[in-house]
Steps between C-alpha positions, in 0.01 A plus 500: 500500500126566485552707184690218344239241593217717369682539168564127479133425557394752242732342247376143570134612478556644156713247321354574153604861468824386339529134393798315359739736309327824416138384479298792634168370620345845501590559137373150408165582670480838315581332171232239553237778513597608150428160344160453335255322727446223248317190636638157407363371169197278554597131492181304469362200308460710188860615510624144550297387205637772282859414597437133432336571163811689391722210584267238352479690172861432414587157640380300202631744238834388345778751488498722195863611503704269274798739519531418868404135474809336655366179344257465787187523295602633159750258350813614310394476143419722197235604549476444878283204585279454806592197700277208411248414781638781707199484731597146588876557523521839668327656805579873494450567129258803533509865597765596236801396711585218745537697824166677438330168455648373824405822680143483369471143628625613842243774503217254414605254764527772762159646411333156514653444840363838622161448351417129421157610380624759256278504193784375270605219732419239239715677243793521739467134588488402132831681442649333804391159365581530131831688525652290773463152371818291522581519125477875512736528793732238356523710191585813707782328684633336185510833321696671781736203540579508128613863489867562446722809463332835523157333466553336834422844655147491369280665769781503760461650752159679468303205366665262744390731786142496388493126463641463851238738637220304322640174638509651852133614460374154423753297706415701811124455456280242669273475192493156331496672153801715593683192626452336162642799322786513741584137418496583128723801554744336738759377248526829315497692833789292636695542171457878501564536875829323473614714205369820655705435812815456287410812302478709820833382636676555171351846444783755528278803511124563506292637216344817620282602204127556507421199277466130542870432540500693833674267746317613816162460341560139393644419845189639667265285288714189554519568872112488513518153336787378716317584823175327400671198348740477793799495266767582755790483258338758272396720795854494640645590164264796457576629850875463472531648152263798570734595781807446283366692206311791671615546857749779406260685276450866587312806359288330234435732208126538524506791260578265218167321537324416281691464179323460166292186563589374846264264682713466812623764745872429524538678835182387676550139388840479666364667816214258517724195454745613767214556744427126475854369547653737754426522873294815587773692667751454221231565239409838651856623476534357147168656384589843629822494293331348191172692450451874536270632773134449410436883519806592296482613137691189391213278623219686332512305179315222689219739589444625142299335233722322244505696172407285196432796270814427290350174373327519166272201446362616172821524303684248282656328802173492692556152643845595639359819648204316655742258666701788634187671634373185661830450677484848654142418609631183663772701678227661707402162651863395542583817690193457712603148592852593590388796708283264710777241528740771626240616755467153643874494578477813715410523875134528570549853642706628212345834379580404139248212499184708411693685233624183327156341523327803359753527216432140424121565476559805277722298259253212497216737415706639207545149373136405523404829336695403188486126493202498267690686233803272489370279225606135461866605529439591856185325621660158439739566794377809687250293700800313643659823620173626638457178692846528648389837648165369625670206669753738658212707635407202717838506682851370469558197273484172695829353623361143488199311366189500716452222749301202384148474634456264792445141389674581162764262369671454169288305259176568684399835349134562428455446131130522499488865388307600807 
């Protein structure tokens, strides 16, 4: 009996030697020692200003891709014609595509909230004022309402997800300026939320590619917005359909990543989303079946620098090649974000935590090392992906908006600018 008791005590005192199904804590610790001791990239006022400058640089620049115009900005005509008074009838007309413009706006509002005294605060506020006047937003909603047939899928689901994330950012804020933007966005956000919910329930199977159509990626962005805007219908739809679409997934093919010009990790993105919608015990079992062990050969693609040497930005298709290169640069930040989100879903004593967090830092460093060479094709949206990582570094995404300050009530916000 004493021998049995001693053995039981020893087992209970060393619970981390073998966790979940096949996670060897000793091997995890040994693997951690092999990773480069890279410190987290510095995130200071200068870095925030740089990210903001990237986003500002494109927000007022009309799209330059008539072939993909969808009649949003470039009207169907020969030759294509720019919409008259587009700056008074559209809101997200910059950054070369609609979802990038929405993402850039989210980045600016998030940066201004983090640092109200940022040097480009006046530029951000000017965009928030001029782009979000009622005629501009009326034009946005009228455009989407008028689409029929295949054109009704314009920016669904990825653009919808970014709009809902932006709406959550400003709706869940106590800032008077953010509240004004939330009021302007509300009709379009409601319109897109309703249709996105129907889209999710009608979806027969998820899109698992490493591009914008990735179902799990859009759901993750929309979930951020749903939590902050307290859109319970949308939140319920995302939770229910994430379980429906991904709960039975096993053995994700990490060796297929990345492909050509991916900007999303198809495996990590699903794992990150499921960590937010499953209870921890169920998630641990699911994760062990879905992703390979962190120290296995199959996981090492996430520890290696993403190869962009196959892109040739000096040839006849330089613009296309630059776009592909910039997407692979952005993939570094997206991987880093997902690795952090996965880590937040694990128990605090899980030995994989320091590995996942260090891999996130390594990937982020690779992204920052190359962000300056991405050109306009990348810089117009890379700041958005970089900021997703920086925000994730602060901890899990909020599940609800912050509490209002004491003495605060609707309609009594401080509008003095102090």
